[in-house]
C-alpha positions in Angstrom: 0.0 0.0 0.0 1.3 3.4 -0.9 1.2 6.3 1.6 -1.7 7.8 -0.5 -3.9 5.0 0.9 -4.4 3.4 -2.4 -4.0 -0.3 -3.3 -3.7 -1.3 -6.9 -3.7 -5.1 -6.3 -3.8 -7.2 -3.2 -4.0 -11.0 -2.9 -5.1 -13.0 0.1 -7.8 -15.4 1.1 -11.4 -14.5 0.3 -12.4 -13.6 3.9 -9.6 -11.1 4.2 -10.2 -9.7 0.7 -13.8 -9.0 1.5 -12.9 -7.4 4.8 -10.3 -5.2 3.1 -12.6 -4.2 0.3 -15.0 -2.7 2.8 -12.3 -0.3 3.9 -11.6 0.8 0.3 -14.7 2.1 -1.4 -14.9 1.2 -5.1 -12.6 -1.9 -4.7 -13.6 -5.2 -6.1 -12.9 -8.8 -5.1 -12.4 -11.2 -8.0 -13.6 -14.2 -6.1 -13.6 -16.7 -9.0 -9.8 -16.4 -9.6 -8.8 -17.0 -5.9 -7.7 -20.5 -4.8 -8.7 -22.5 -1.9 -7.5 -22.3 1.7 -7.8 -25.3 4.0 -8.3 -25.1 7.7 -7.3 -27.7 10.3 -7.5 -28.5 14.0 -4.4 -29.5 15.9 -4.5 -32.1 18.6 -1.8 -32.9 21.2 -0.4 -36.5 20.7 -1.3 -37.2 24.3 -5.0 -36.6 23.3 -5.0 -38.6 20.1 -7.8 -40.7 21.4 -10.2 -37.7 21.1 -9.7 -37.5 17.3 -12.6 -39.8 16.3 -14.9 -37.8 18.6 -13.8 -34.5 17.1 -14.2 -35.8 13.6 -17.7 -37.0 14.5 -18.6 -33.6 15.9 -17.3 -31.8 12.8 -19.1 -34.2 10.4 -22.4 -33.8 12.4 -22.0 -30.0 12.5 -21.4 -29.9 8.8 -24.4 -32.2 8.0 -26.7 -30.2 10.3 -25.7 -26.9 8.8 -24.1 -25.6 12.1 -20.8 -24.7 10.4 -22.5 -22.8 7.7 -24.5 -21.0 10.4 -21.3 -20.1 12.3 -19.8 -18.7 9.1 -23.0 -16.7 8.3 -23.2 -15.3 11.9 -19.6 -14.3 11.8 -20.2 -12.0 8.8 -17.5 -13.6 6.8 -18.0 -13.6 3.0 -16.4 -15.8 0.4 -16.3 -18.9 2.5 -17.2 -22.2 0.7 -17.5 -25.3 2.8 -16.9 -28.8 1.5 -19.9 -31.1 1.9 
């Protein structure tokens, strides 16, 4: 970014791009040319036995629409969830 407060081009994940575009009136997000970003959950080796339970919770939350609802309630845009 220049000191003038202008951005010619910026690349990041979609959620950040949409947030930044709100701060720069007239800016556009080219959502169909941006790649994918994966998210993960880290578990301590000492708690590896909890992984099946966590996976079950995530699968259930996805199937019931809870994850989509969390994304919607957070105000994030540009988030596509795998089904």
